[in-house]
C-alpha positions in Angstrom: -23.9 -20.4 9.9 -23.8 -18.8 13.4 -20.7 -16.6 13.6 -21.2 -15.8 17.3 -18.4 -16.9 19.6 -20.5 -16.5 22.6 -18.4 -13.5 23.8 -20.4 -10.5 22.7 -17.7 -7.9 23.0 -15.3 -10.0 20.9 -17.8 -10.5 18.2 -18.6 -6.8 18.1 -14.9 -5.9 18.0 -14.3 -8.3 15.1 -17.3 -6.9 13.3 -15.8 -3.4 13.5 -12.3 -4.6 12.3 -13.9 -6.6 9.4 -15.9 -3.5 8.3 -12.9 -1.2 8.2 -10.7 -3.8 6.5 -12.8 -3.7 3.4 -13.3 0.1 3.0 -12.9 3.4 4.9 -16.0 3.9 7.0 -17.7 7.0 8.5 -19.4 6.3 11.8 -22.7 6.0 9.9 -21.2 3.5 7.5 -19.7 1.6 10.4 -23.2 1.3 12.1 -24.7 0.1 8.8 -22.0 -2.4 8.1 -21.9 -3.9 11.6 -25.5 -3.6 12.7 -24.2 -2.2 16.0 -25.8 0.8 17.7 -24.1 4.1 17.1 -22.8 4.5 20.6 -21.4 0.9 20.7 -19.7 1.3 17.2 -18.2 4.6 18.2 -16.9 3.3 21.6 -15.3 0.2 20.0 -13.8 2.2 17.1 -12.2 4.7 19.6 -10.9 1.9 21.8 -9.4 0.1 18.8 -7.9 3.4 17.6 -6.2 3.8 21.0 -4.4 0.5 20.4 -3.6 1.5 16.8 -5.8 -1.3 15.4 -8.0 1.3 13.8 -6.9 4.6 12.3 -8.4 7.5 10.4 -7.9 8.6 6.8 -7.5 12.2 5.6 -11.3 12.7 5.8 -11.7 11.3 9.3 -13.2 7.9 8.2 -12.2 4.8 10.2 -9.6 2.5 8.5 -7.4 -0.3 9.6 -4.7 1.0 11.9 -0.9 0.7 11.6 -0.7 -2.1 14.2 -3.2 -4.3 12.4 -1.4 -3.6 9.2 2.0 -4.4 10.6 0.7 -7.7 11.9 -0.8 -8.6 8.6 2.3 -7.5 6.7 4.8 -9.5 8.7 2.8 -12.7 8.5 4.7 -14.0 5.5 8.1 -12.7 6.3 8.0 -10.2 3.5 9.3 -7.1 5.5 12.5 -8.9 6.5 13.3 -9.7 2.9 12.3 -6.3 1.8 14.8 -4.5 4.0 17.7 -6.3 2.3 16.2 -5.8 -1.1 15.8 -2.0 -0.8 19.2 -1.5 0.7 20.8 -3.2 -2.3 18.5 -1.3 -4.7 19.5 2.0 -3.2 23.2 1.2 -3.5 22.8 0.1 -7.1 20.8 3.2 -8.2 21.9 5.9 -5.8 18.2 6.6 -5.3 15.6 6.1 -2.6 14.1 2.6 -2.7 10.9 1.3 -1.1 8.6 -1.7 -1.0 4.9 -1.2 -0.6 2.0 -3.5 0.1 -1.7 -2.7 -0.4 -3.7 -2.3 2.8 -7.3 -1.6 2.1 -7.5 1.7 0.3 -4.0 2.7 1.2 -0.5 1.4 0.8 1.9 0.5 3.6 5.6 1.1 3.3 7.2 -2.2 4.3 10.8 -1.2 3.8 12.7 1.9 2.7 16.3 2.9 2.1 17.7 6.4 1.5 21.0 7.4 -0.1 23.6 8.9 2.1 23.8 12.1 0.1 21.7 14.1 -2.3 17.9 14.8 -2.4 16.0 12.1 -0.7 12.4 11.0 -1.0 12.0 10.0 2.6 9.1 7.6 3.3 9.2 6.1 6.8 8.7 2.4 7.3 5.1 1.9 8.4 3.9 5.0 6.6 0.5 4.8 5.0 0.2 6.5 1.6 -2.5 7.0 -0.9 -3.4 4.5 -3.6 -4.4 7.4 -5.9 -1.0 8.8 -6.8 2.5 7.6 -7.6 3.9 4.7 -9.5 3.7 2.2 -6.6 0.0 3.0 -6.3 -0.5 2.4 -10.0 1.2 -1.0 -9.6 -1.0 -2.0 -6.6 -4.2 -0.9 -8.4 -3.5 -2.0 -12.0 -4.1 -5.8 -11.5 -7.0 -5.6 -9.1 -10.4 -6.9 -10.1 -12.3 -4.5 -12.3 -14.8 -3.3 -9.7 -12.1 -2.5 -7.1 -10.0 -0.9 -9.7 -12.8 1.4 -11.0 -13.6 2.5 -7.4 -10.0 3.4 -6.6 -9.4 5.2 -9.9 -12.2 7.6 -9.2 -10.4 10.8 -8.1 -7.0 9.3 -8.7 -4.1 11.1 -10.5 -4.2 8.2 -13.1 -6.9 6.6 -15.2 -7.8 3.2 -16.7 -5.9 4.0 -19.9 -2.7 4.5 -17.9 -3.3 1.3 -15.9 -3.8 -0.7 -19.1 -0.4 0.6 -20.2 1.1 -0.4 -16.8 -0.2 -4.0 -17.3 1.1 -4.1 -20.8 4.6 -2.8 -20.0 4.9 -4.4 -16.6 6.1 -1.2 -14.9 4.7 2.2 -13.8 6.4 5.6 -14.0 5.3 8.9 -12.5 6.6 12.4 -12.3 5.4 14.8 -9.6 2.3 12.7 -9.1 2.6 12.1 -5.4 5.0 15.0 -4.5 6.1 17.9 -6.7 9.6 17.4 -8.1 9.7 13.7 -7.2 9.8 11.0 -9.8 9.3 7.3 -9.3 9.5 4.0 -11.1 7.9 0.8 -9.8 7.4 -2.9 -10.8 5.1 -5.6 -9.3 6.4 -8.4 -7.1 4.3 -11.5 -7.5 3.7 -14.7 -5.6 3.8 -18.3 -7.0 0.3 -17.9 -8.3 1.3 -14.8 -10.2 -0.7 -12.4 -8.0 0.7 -9.0 -7.3 1.7 -8.9 -3.6 3.8 -5.8 -3.4 5.3 -2.9 -5.4 9.1 -2.4 -5.6 10.0 1.3 -6.2 12.8 3.7 -6.7 12.2 7.4 -6.3 14.1 10.7 -6.2 14.6 14.0 -8.0 12.3 14.3 -11.0 15.2 15.1 -13.4 17.0 11.8 -12.5 13.8 9.8 -13.2 12.5 11.8 -16.1 12.5 8.6 -18.2 12.1 4.9 -17.2 15.6 3.7 -18.1 16.2 0.1 -19.1 18.9 -0.2 -16.5 16.6 1.0 -13.7 13.8 -1.3 -14.8 16.2 -4.3 -14.9 17.4 -3.6 -11.4 13.8 -3.3 -10.1 12.8 -6.6 -11.8 15.7 -8.3 -10.2 14.8 -6.8 -6.8 11.1 -8.0 -7.2 12.3 -11.5 -8.0 14.5 -11.6 -4.9 11.7 -10.3 -2.8 9.3 -13.1 -3.6 11.7 -15.8 -4.9 9.6 -16.0 -8.1 11.0 -15.1 -11.6 
């Protein structure tokens, strides 16, 4: 089927966005994925980067930008619900609380709440973090299809054995995996079809989260149910 709209620049722009939405792309990768000439692909990627629709990862490859991710994330109203959920979770635990959603090969912080006192694990709303470290990353990767999961696990701070444990237990726990001295505990939030749509997390000083306590797990599960409205 002809996918051309008849407006060349729009078709080329969509091709760039489609390419970076599936995987980080170097300029050479972008040219190969889109079939565009190198100067055209570069020019469009830079223009989209200017509008925050395309960004760069830590190696300089092109990825979806924060504006594109924010539009996608807000489409189902999840961020608005997440703000209330993390505030209550923070108050109940005295720890930092976050909700993350997968965006390509990264995770986007949809909502975060910090305790008024004590050591905080400050993650700004809208921040893009790795999918290769931390309990939330484990949750967002653990239930992916095998081929995607195997690709993301390469070079990660966790492996397939740990992800199998996450699926069996229904939660993920990490100590110093993303940041030295920081512990975290996360559970999945699922939609009506049972698909994992987000990770709900608490984080803070490693000594306070040295073990995944039953009380913390129960509070996280209640928060995940509130977030999606599915038990």
